[in-house]
FITI-237656 format. One line per 5 residues: their letters; for each residue x, y, z of C-alpha. Coordinates in steps of 0.02 Angstrom, whole numbers, always signed. Layout:
REM FITI-237656
A	X Y Z; ...
END
This chain:
REM FITI-237656
MLPAK	-777 +658 +6236; -726 +489 +6168; -732 +457 +5981; -890 +365 +5929; -791 +209 +5888
ETEPR	-736 +193 +6071; -892 +245 +6151; -998 +101 +6091; -887 -50 +6153; -868 +39 +6321
SKRRI	-1054 +57 +6340; -1079 -130 +6313; -957 -162 +6453; -1055 -57 +6584; -1206 -87 +6700
GRYLV	-1256 +78 +6770; -1100 +169 +6828; -1007 +3 +6850; -876 -59 +6724; -901 -246 +6691
TGRIG	-735 -335 +6707; -784 -520 +6700; -921 -652 +6725; -940 -743 +6894; -1080 -857 +6862
RGGMG	-1268 -884 +6848; -1382 -844 +6990; -1557 -903 +7030; -1635 -765 +6921; -1495 -697 +6811
MVYRG	-1311 -674 +6785; -1183 -612 +6908; -1043 -508 +6847; -876 -445 +6918; -872 -255 +6901
RDETL	-772 -99 +6966; -845 +55 +7047; -724 +184 +6972; -794 +325 +7085; -751 +231 +7242
DREVA	-617 +121 +7167; -676 -48 +7232; -727 -206 +7149; -914 -258 +7158; -1024 -401 +7111
IKTLT	-1169 -352 +6991; -1318 -466 +6989; -1440 -448 +6843; -1600 -524 +6783; -1606 -637 +6633
AEGAF	-1685 -566 +6471; -1841 -668 +6522; -1846 -614 +6698; -1826 -431 +6652; -2002 -434 +6581
DGESR	-2080 -549 +6707; -2174 -453 +6844; -2146 -580 +6978; -1957 -603 +6945; -1935 -417 +6954
RRFEI	-2025 -402 +7116; -1920 -550 +7190; -1763 -469 +7126; -1816 -302 +7216; -1855 -399 +7373
EAKAA	-1681 -473 +7377; -1598 -302 +7363; -1718 -217 +7491; -1703 -364 +7614; -1514 -363 +7615
ARLQH	-1502 -179 +7611; -1600 -169 +7778; -1477 -286 +7860; -1313 -220 +7913; -1229 -370 +7993
PSILT	-1057 -454 +7980; -1140 -619 +7931; -1246 -540 +7791; -1196 -492 +7615; -1189 -300 +7601
VFELG	-1294 -225 +7456; -1231 -55 +7382; -1363 -14 +7252; -1526 -72 +7170; -1543 +10 +7000
EDRGL	-1599 -8 +6824; -1499 +23 +6660; -1584 +24 +6483; -1729 -86 +6565; -1612 -209 +6643
PFIAM	-1628 -219 +6831; -1468 -244 +6933; -1399 -256 +7114; -1230 -199 +7154; -1158 -283 +7308
ELLPG	-995 -323 +7393; -881 -443 +7298; -846 -582 +7420; -682 -686 +7411; -682 -862 +7468
ADLEG	-804 -1004 +7416; -984 -1065 +7441; -1009 -1197 +7582; -1091 -1301 +7452; -926 -1312 +7355
LIRSG	-832 -1347 +7507; -949 -1486 +7559; -948 -1563 +7387; -758 -1555 +7379; -741 -1684 +7513
EPMPL	-600 -1583 +7603; -612 -1618 +7789; -670 -1478 +7901; -626 -1481 +8087; -778 -1493 +8199
REKLE	-734 -1326 +8269; -746 -1242 +8100; -912 -1322 +8064; -987 -1256 +8221; -916 -1087 +8200
VVVQV	-989 -1070 +8024; -1161 -1127 +8093; -1158 -1008 +8239; -1117 -863 +8125; -1261 -899 +8006
LRGLH	-1375 -917 +8151; -1319 -745 +8220; -1352 -670 +8054; -1527 -751 +8034; -1575 -691 +8206
YAHEH	-1531 -509 +8164; -1637 -535 +8003; -1784 -609 +8100; -1777 -466 +8224; -1795 -348 +8074
GIVHR	-1949 -441 +8011; -1859 -539 +7874; -1870 -726 +7849; -1752 -793 +7726; -1845 -950 +7672
DIKPS	-1704 -1022 +7563; -1556 -1057 +7678; -1443 -1185 +7596; -1252 -1213 +7583; -1247 -1124 +7410
NIRLL	-1322 -967 +7492; -1180 -963 +7620; -1007 -889 +7577; -859 -928 +7676; -726 -792 +7664
DDGTA	-536 -828 +7679; -535 -760 +7859; -672 -888 +7915; -817 -756 +7907; -982 -836 +7850
KIMDF	-1097 -724 +7745; -1281 -756 +7709; -1328 -720 +7522; -1475 -725 +7410; -1629 -653 +7492
GIAKL	-1726 -664 +7335; -1875 -758 +7404; -1864 -684 +7577; -2021 -623 +7667; -2011 -444 +7733
GGTNL	-2141 -401 +7863; -2310 -400 +7780; -2243 -429 +7602; -2291 -602 +7529; -2211 -645 +7367
TKSGF	-2326 -795 +7324; -2506 -831 +7315; -2587 -904 +7466; -2568 -1092 +7474; -2404 -1097 +7381
MVGTV	-2239 -1145 +7448; -2065 -1077 +7389; -1896 -1143 +7429; -1761 -1271 +7382; -1822 -1453 +7411
NYMSP	-1679 -1525 +7519; -1681 -1384 +7645; -1861 -1344 +7662; -1955 -1353 +7826; -2111 -1462 +7851
EQIRA	-2216 -1304 +7859; -2149 -1242 +7690; -2202 -1404 +7614; -2369 -1388 +7691; -2382 -1205 +7618
QELDG	-2414 -1143 +7803; -2366 -977 +7886; -2181 -960 +7906; -2079 -876 +8045; -1893 -878 +8088
RSDVF	-1911 -1056 +8154; -1922 -1114 +7972; -1746 -1049 +7945; -1693 -1133 +8105; -1748 -1305 +8027
SVGVI	-1649 -1262 +7864; -1495 -1229 +7970; -1522 -1393 +8065; -1516 -1482 +7898; -1349 -1397 +7855
LYELL	-1278 -1441 +8021; -1330 -1621 +8003; -1246 -1622 +7828; -1084 -1544 +7894; -1077 -1676 +8035
AGQRP	-1127 -1831 +7945; -1068 -1792 +7766; -1245 -1827 +7692; -1410 -1747 +7701; -1538 -1798 +7835
FAGEA	-1675 -1816 +7714; -1602 -1898 +7554; -1699 -1964 +7405; -1685 -2004 +7225; -1827 -1885 +7170
ATDVL	-1901 -1722 +7247; -2053 -1820 +7296; -1946 -1940 +7407; -1862 -1791 +7493; -2019 -1698 +7524
YRIAH	-2106 -1847 +7595; -1957 -1887 +7710; -1949 -1709 +7776; -2132 -1711 +7815; -2149 -1885 +7896
TEPPP	-1978 -1971 +7937; -1840 -1943 +8066; -1663 -1936 +8005; -1539 -2067 +8060; -1443 -2033 +8222
LSAEA	-1273 -1955 +8200; -1123 -2069 +8233; -1009 -2047 +8381; -870 -2003 +8258; -975 -1863 +8177
LGGLG	-1010 -1792 +8352; -827 -1775 +8390; -835 -1804 +8576; -984 -1696 +8605; -1101 -1842 +8600
ETLQA	-1274 -1812 +8675; -1257 -1627 +8680; -1232 -1596 +8492; -1360 -1744 +8449; -1490 -1652 +8552
IVARA	-1457 -1491 +8467; -1477 -1563 +8294; -1633 -1657 +8344; -1713 -1510 +8417; -1674 -1401 +8265
LCKDP	-1752 -1535 +8155; -1916 -1560 +8251; -2070 -1571 +8127; -2170 -1456 +8250; -2101 -1282 +8252
AQRFS	-2154 -1261 +8430; -2029 -1399 +8475; -1883 -1320 +8396; -1768 -1185 +8466; -1878 -1034 +8491
SAAAM	-1758 -925 +8389; -1597 -937 +8289; -1513 -844 +8431; -1558 -984 +8551; -1495 -1119 +8439
ADSLA	-1332 -1012 +8413; -1312 -1002 +8603; -1327 -1192 +8629; -1204 -1222 +8488; -1081 -1091 +8556
EALRE	-1088 -1175 +8722; -1050 -1342 +8643; -906 -1256 +8546; -829 -1194 +8705; -843 -1365 +8784
HAAAH	-759 -1439 +8630; -622 -1300 +8630; -586 -1338 +8816; -569 -1523 +8780; -465 -1507 +8614
PVSGA	-354 -1341 +8632; -269 -1286 +8475; -109 -1205 +8517; -16 -1141 +8354; +160 -1082 +8403
LADAE	+222 -904 +8360; +323 -988 +8217; +164 -1058 +8145; +87 -880 +8137; +245 -809 +8060
ALQTA	+250 -953 +7931; +70 -914 +7886; +100 -734 +7863; +249 -771 +7749; +133 -887 +7647
RRLLK	+5 -749 +7627; +136 -628 +7561; +199 -760 +7434; +25 -800 +7383; -14 -618 +7343
EGQFD	+152 -615 +7247; +101 -771 +7143; +234 -885 +7217; +118 -1028 +7243; +243 -1169 +7271
AAEHH	+341 -1074 +7407; +175 -1028 +7489; +121 -1209 +7482; +282 -1264 +7568; +249 -1146 +7721
IRTVI	+65 -1201 +7731; +103 -1387 +7727; +238 -1364 +7866; +115 -1281 +7975; -34 -1401 +7944
GRCPD	+86 -1548 +7974; +132 -1478 +8150; -45 -1424 +8193; -184 -1509 +8082; -323 -1423 +8173
LLDGR	-259 -1247 +8153; -401 -1161 +8053; -296 -1021 +7985; -188 -1148 +7907; -327 -1246 +7825
RLSRT	-416 -1086 +7762; -255 -1026 +7683; -231 -1191 +7599; -409 -1175 +7518; -365 -1000 +7460
LARER	-206 -1064 +7380; -307 -1200 +7295; -430 -1074 +7230; -294 -961 +7162; -206 -1102 +7073
ARQAG	-372 -1145 +6985; -405 -966 +6944; -235 -944 +6865; -261 -1108 +6769; -429 -1051 +6702
SPEPE	-447 -959 +6538; -454 -770 +6562; -593 -661 +6480; -542 -615 +6302; -475 -442 +6292
GEIFA	-606 -395 +6159; -750 -470 +6252; -910 -365 +6254; -1025 -485 +6343; -1141 -529 +6197
ELDAT	-1284 -589 +6315; -1276 -428 +6409; -1293 -325 +6255; -1433 -435 +6191; -1528 -414 +6353
YQSPA	-1511 -224 +6338; -1577 -229 +6159; -1705 -372 +6164; -1891 -325 +6164; -2011 -423 +6279
TTKQP	-1978 -609 +6239; -2121 -713 +6176; -2100 -906 +6165; -2124 -975 +5993; -2173 -1151 +5948
GTVLQ	-2019 -1267 +5968; -1935 -1146 +6080; -1865 -1225 +6246; -1820 -1111 +6387; -1688 -1163 +6519
APPPT	-1772 -1217 +6678; -1731 -1116 +6838; -1636 -1192 +6987; -1733 -1317 +7090; -1866 -1202 +7175
IEYQR	-2032 -1281 +7185; -2204 -1204 +7197; -2366 -1290 +7215; -2540 -1253 +7275; -2608 -1357 +7427
PEPAG	-2760 -1453 +7372; -2910 -1450 +7489; -3048 -1573 +7508; -3216 -1522 +7442; -3374 -1464 +7534
AAPDS	-3330 -1340 +7660; -3299 -1153 +7673; -3130 -1068 +7660; -3015 -1079 +7811; -3110 -1225 +7881
VPARR	-3080 -1417 +7877; -3127 -1493 +7756; -3111 -1344 +7636; -3169 -1310 +7461; -3063 -1380 +7319
RPFAG	-2997 -1242 +7205; -2978 -1276 +7012; -2803 -1311 +6960; -2716 -1224 +6810; -2722 -1313 +6645
AAAAL	-2536 -1314 +6612; -2446 -1478 +6630; -2316 -1405 +6752; -2462 -1344 +6859; -2540 -1513 +6864
LVAGL	-2376 -1598 +6906; -2339 -1490 +7059; -2521 -1493 +7118; -2527 -1674 +7107; -2361 -1685 +7205
AAFLL	-2435 -1576 +7341; -2594 -1677 +7356; -2499 -1842 +7366; -2382 -1780 +7501; -2523 -1695 +7607
MRGGD	-2642 -1845 +7593; -2514 -1980 +7643; -2442 -2011 +7823; -2393 -2146 +7936; -2269 -2282 +7882
DAPPT	-2329 -2299 +7703; -2189 -2314 +7577; -2134 -2139 +7508; -2183 -2099 +7321; -2057 -2135 +7195
AAAPA	-2113 -2025 +7046; -1962 -1959 +6959; -1931 -1769 +6972; -1838 -1665 +6845; -1653 -1645 +6876
PAGPN	-1599 -1476 +6945; -1541 -1360 +6807; -1380 -1265 +6816; -1276 -1147 +6710; -1196 -1288 +6619
TAPAA	-1350 -1403 +6613; -1435 -1433 +6442; -1624 -1390 +6441; -1728 -1541 +6486; -1862 -1614 +6366
PSKPV	-2037 -1559 +6408; -2120 -1683 +6526; -2296 -1748 +6489; -2442 -1681 +6590; -2476 -1780 +6751
PAAAA	-2659 -1787 +6799; -2702 -1709 +6970; -2735 -1819 +7118; -2913 -1883 +7136; -3015 -1822 +7288
PVLVT	-3005 -1944 +7431; -3163 -2029 +7493; -3202 -1957 +7659; -3272 -2037 +7815; -3364 -1947 +7959
IRVVS	-3315 -1966 +8142; -3395 -1886 +8292; -3280 -1788 +8404; -3349 -1778 +8587; -3259 -1687 +8733
DPAGA	-3291 -1699 +8917; -3345 -1567 +8953; -3431 -1515 +8793; -3405 -1342 +8708; -3215 -1361 +8663
TLRLD	-3147 -1285 +8510; -3066 -1410 +8386; -2912 -1414 +8270; -2886 -1550 +8142; -2699 -1568 +8086
GRPVP	-2667 -1391 +8161; -2811 -1305 +8067; -2965 -1233 +8159; -3133 -1316 +8132; -3289 -1202 +8150
GTTPL	-3403 -1239 +8295; -3378 -1327 +8460; -3389 -1505 +8520; -3483 -1620 +8491; -3440 -1606 +8310
DLEID	-3456 -1715 +8156; -3296 -1713 +8064; -3251 -1776 +7890; -3073 -1853 +7870; -2974 -1946 +7743
PGRDH	-2961 -2120 +7812; -2806 -2160 +7713; -2688 -2046 +7816; -2650 -1999 +7996; -2737 -1858 +8079
LVRVA	-2703 -1758 +8239; -2862 -1697 +8331; -2840 -1565 +8467; -2975 -1498 +8581; -2963 -1341 +8699
KTGFL	-3076 -1259 +8818; -3042 -1107 +8934; -3001 -1164 +9110; -2946 -1344 +9051; -2787 -1424 +8987
AAEAR	-2797 -1452 +8802; -2803 -1632 +8746; -2758 -1711 +8581; -2773 -1881 +8498; -2692 -1958 +8339
VAAGR	-2811 -2050 +8217; -2707 -2185 +8133; -2735 -2216 +7946; -2867 -2355 +7921; -2915 -2352 +8104
AAPEL	-3047 -2206 +8114; -3182 -2256 +8244; -3358 -2187 +8228; -3329 -2082 +8387; -3176 -2007 +8463
RLVLE	-3197 -1952 +8650; -3069 -1836 +8738; -3067 -1793 +8920; -3016 -1621 +8976; -2927 -1605 +9140
TAGPP	-2949 -1449 +9245; -2809 -1330 +9229; -2746 -1263 +9393; -2701 -1079 +9421; -2549 -1016 +9321
GVVAL	-2389 -991 +9415; -2294 -828 +9439; -2116 -795 +9383; -2031 -634 +9454; -1899 -549 +9360
SAAYP	-1762 -461 +9443; -1616 -369 +9345; -1494 -238 +9377; -1511 -176 +9194; -1648 -191 +9064
VDVAW	-1669 -361 +8990; -1789 -443 +8868; -1877 -602 +8919; -1932 -729 +8786; -2034 -895 +8803
KGRTL	-2075 -1005 +8660; -2015 -882 +8525; -2121 -746 +8599; -2044 -588 +8683; -2149 -569 +8843
LRAQT	-2046 -424 +8914; -1942 -292 +8834; -1814 -185 +8927; -1877 -230 +9105; -1785 -231 +9264
AARLE	-1926 -294 +9377; -2085 -383 +9316; -2196 -534 +9351; -2250 -657 +9227; -2394 -787 +9229
LPIGR	-2339 -945 +9154; -2409 -1123 +9145; -2357 -1253 +9289; -2205 -1350 +9252; -2026 -1327 +9200
QTLSL	-2018 -1180 +9080; -1866 -1123 +8978; -1845 -933 +8963; -1721 -826 +8868; -1636 -674 +8943
VSEKH	-1565 -551 +8815; -1471 -388 +8831; -1373 -349 +8678; -1300 -192 +8766; -1220 -303 +8898
FLRST	-1183 -453 +8784; -1303 -565 +8873; -1394 -705 +8784; -1434 -845 +8909; -1563 -984 +8928
VVVDV	-1633 -1018 +9100; -1749 -1162 +9158; -1877 -1103 +9291; -1978 -1231 +9396; -2155 -1143 +9394
RAGVE	-2262 -1204 +9535; -2437 -1157 +9590; -2444 -1041 +9736; -2255 -1016 +9734; -2165 -869 +9656
AALTA	-2021 -923 +9552; -1868 -809 +9547; -1788 -764 +9380; -1630 -663 +9403; -1514 -584 +9273
PALGR	-1330 -606 +9297; -1246 -463 +9385; -1137 -350 +9288; -945 -348 +9285; -826 -233 +9190
LSIRA	-700 -266 +9051; -561 -161 +8981; -498 -225 +8814; -341 -176 +8724; -262 -243 +8567
LPDNC	-91 -238 +8479; -103 -171 +8350; -275 -78 +8394; -339 -72 +8213; -465 -222 +8242
EVSID	-642 -254 +8278; -686 -323 +8447; -836 -438 +8483; -893 -516 +8647; -986 -682 +8628
GIFAD	-1008 -643 +8444; -1084 -469 +8472; -987 -318 +8406; -926 -212 +8545; -807 -74 +8473
YPPIL	-636 -42 +8421; -500 -41 +8553; -459 +26 +8673; -620 -18 +8764; -621 +41 +8942
DRPVA	-733 -11 +9091; -864 -84 +8977; -1014 -160 +9079; -1034 -341 +9038; -1146 -477 +9101
SGTRV	-1051 -589 +9220; -1000 -769 +9167; -884 -843 +9043; -861 -731 +8896; -759 -750 +8730
VSFKW	-683 -592 +8668; -636 -596 +8480; -514 -492 +8389; -520 -467 +8199; -390 -368 +8105
PDGTR	-405 -298 +7926; -295 -430 +7849; -406 -572 +7917; -303 -617 +8064; -416 -673 +8216
REETV	-379 -707 +8396; -497 -759 +8540; -471 -735 +8729; -589 -817 +8853; -622 -719 +9009
EVRPG	-721 -752 +9167; -823 -593 +9202; -848 -575 +9390; -990 -470 +9471; -924 -298 +9522
VLGYV	-749 -335 +9464; -650 -253 +9324; -561 -381 +9217; -429 -347 +9075; -407 -426 +8906
MGRKD	-264 -405 +8782; -272 -466 +8600; -107 -481 +8513; -101 -510 +8326; +67 -605 +8335
END
């Protein structure tokens, strides 16, 4: 047993069974430390709650949700969690320690990123999100600072602190949670969220990577929220699109649609479209690094590990000068820059016992005394959606609920009311918002209370349908009863009225601000019989339409779909199939939906200690013999433990055995 004088300092440097070796930074809810798991001899990152958060029920719950959400998701593009624990009343999460840098830092550095790298990062993030969505988890806070780029080019999604797991809802009904610039319109309106909300956030990131600026910029949070809900971003320039023109512009525009139904039906669907654009770009702009370049980079990696920075930089600069778009060279250059900065930084003092951690362990539940100013959290906004007076819950208009008396609650409630009651082409609000707080930001002075927005003066319009008896939705929310109906609306904003009746095509009309007529009449056209789509596949496939999986693991089935051109997704993870098919559905004619036939691949690697993926789906470790693969153009990726990657494109032909060899050098 250690002497008492040695035991106490050592205990102060531990969290659970992990030895604390340094600070990494401040997270959304607490501190993040560098640590070592001495049992397994590996470095870890340890995230803890702040002293305030440790005694706050909702903070602890979010903290647990983050750990449980990430722990359920074992995917190459999602941070791995090792343990959720508690030490002396302090909750902590032990997770993998990721090298590299946040995407936020890379964007802000201004360092140019080749178009290929930008698309590769976004595709990886989308693949990881699709995996999370398939497991019932919506992230709800996708932003560049929650995406870690490793030195080998791998993108990792972090921070599931406000994720929604299945039926778990972290916030009260009517509240929104998220980070302002990357929120979806439905988050702003506090509506129910699904994976398409994350797709919108990724669309914002993709736009920012391409354009160098955010699509919905504003001086204050109110400006940003207004633009997300009501305005379209500026079109991307031809230079930003890098020769992909309409293809990439269409992908961005679809991801940023205000209506979730108009976006990509899933993160995988957007990833597939981007992967196709990436293949098109790679074919038009091949990058051919010579063997000498690979050897020079390998030498640079060795020199970097040995601390010979100047020699390593010479090799890296030589390679980049010959081949500017070689991603391995640019990534290694960033690694070198980070190592230089780390060496130049001041190390942790030898006698450091992490006073703030020790204080957290020993502090009782904190109470705020007069004159105490607590540091504001990062820019996560929550507010309750105000509802007009006079109607029952879940109807339109609905009963207004009383607001909390605190100044902060009044501020956010007024913000919500302002955004939700305005529309059209009115000028956006310009009220100042508090600056985002960070680890090096001084606490802001308390703001004065802002009065809640006054209830609007409503007018009554009569909605009539031909034929009568149709159900009605106002701005996406159901209205009790059937047409004809008297409806109270706010004349100062735009409204969308939609009526539907069985056997008829739905009809909708927009009521512009200031132009509400006493009567709104909508004519419903008779809907013809649905068309039939017949699926034929030699292996089980899933069929999805508009974000819904209609068939699972089927080889032959029939679907009834509306008349017109319909976009369907065919998925078979086992056979590396993710494809989008457009089917022309006609009345009285059975449309054929045929899955690609199977070919076979044998895959070897030299050396063979690598992971093999086909179109981004992990396949196995080589050798892989006679693996059935859906026919078509496939990209086989090899990843070795030292981070080296190679890709080979192969055309898989029906009934034919193809061969692929991956060589590290």
